[in-house]
C-alpha positions in Angstrom: 105.2 112.5 101.1 103.7 112.6 97.6 100.0 112.3 97.1 98.8 110.0 94.3 95.6 108.6 93.0 95.0 105.0 94.2 94.5 103.7 90.6 98.1 105.0 89.7 99.9 102.9 92.4 102.1 100.0 91.4 102.1 96.5 93.0 103.6 96.6 96.4 103.2 100.3 97.0 101.9 101.3 100.4 100.3 104.5 101.7 97.6 106.2 103.7 94.3 107.4 102.4 94.1 111.2 102.4 90.7 111.9 100.8 87.8 110.2 99.0 86.2 112.5 96.4 82.7 112.2 95.0 79.4 111.4 96.6 76.4 109.3 96.3 76.0 105.5 96.8 79.5 104.6 95.6 81.1 107.0 98.0 79.0 105.6 100.9 79.9 102.0 99.9 83.6 102.8 99.9 83.3 104.3 103.4 81.4 101.2 104.6 84.2 98.9 103.3 86.7 100.7 105.5 88.2 103.1 103.0 88.3 106.1 105.3 90.9 108.9 105.7 93.9 107.6 107.6 93.5 104.0 106.6 96.7 102.2 105.6 96.5 100.5 102.2 98.8 98.3 100.1 98.4 97.7 96.4 98.2 93.9 95.9 97.9 93.8 92.1 96.1 94.7 88.9 94.1 92.4 86.7 95.6 91.6 83.3 93.4 94.1 81.4 93.9 96.8 84.1 90.5 96.5 85.8 89.8 95.7 88.6 92.7 96.4 91.0 93.2 94.7 94.4 94.3 96.4 97.5 94.8 95.3 101.1 93.1 97.5 103.8 92.5 96.8 107.5 93.7 93.2 107.1 91.5 92.1 104.1 91.8 92.2 100.4 89.4 94.3 98.4 88.9 94.6 94.6 87.8 97.9 93.2 87.0 99.1 89.7 89.6 101.6 88.4 86.9 104.4 88.2 86.3 103.9 92.0 90.0 103.9 92.8 90.4 107.1 90.8 88.4 109.0 93.4 90.7 108.0 96.3 93.8 110.1 97.0 96.7 108.3 98.8 99.8 109.6 100.5 102.5 107.2 99.4 105.1 106.0 101.9 
């Protein structure tokens, strides 16, 4: 399966988180929100100007800035 960056997914795309790059407080916050390796995600949509994006993970919707999403690698189904 191809690996893509989360911010490059289109509405309706599904996949599994492979890796979250980076460090610091943003990385910790992403992990605390349930974005961990192996989590299933679905792209829900993108705001009209392209930022933020909305994903569904572990049964809830989550909005992320595009720069945060760029640090997440996803294996697309």
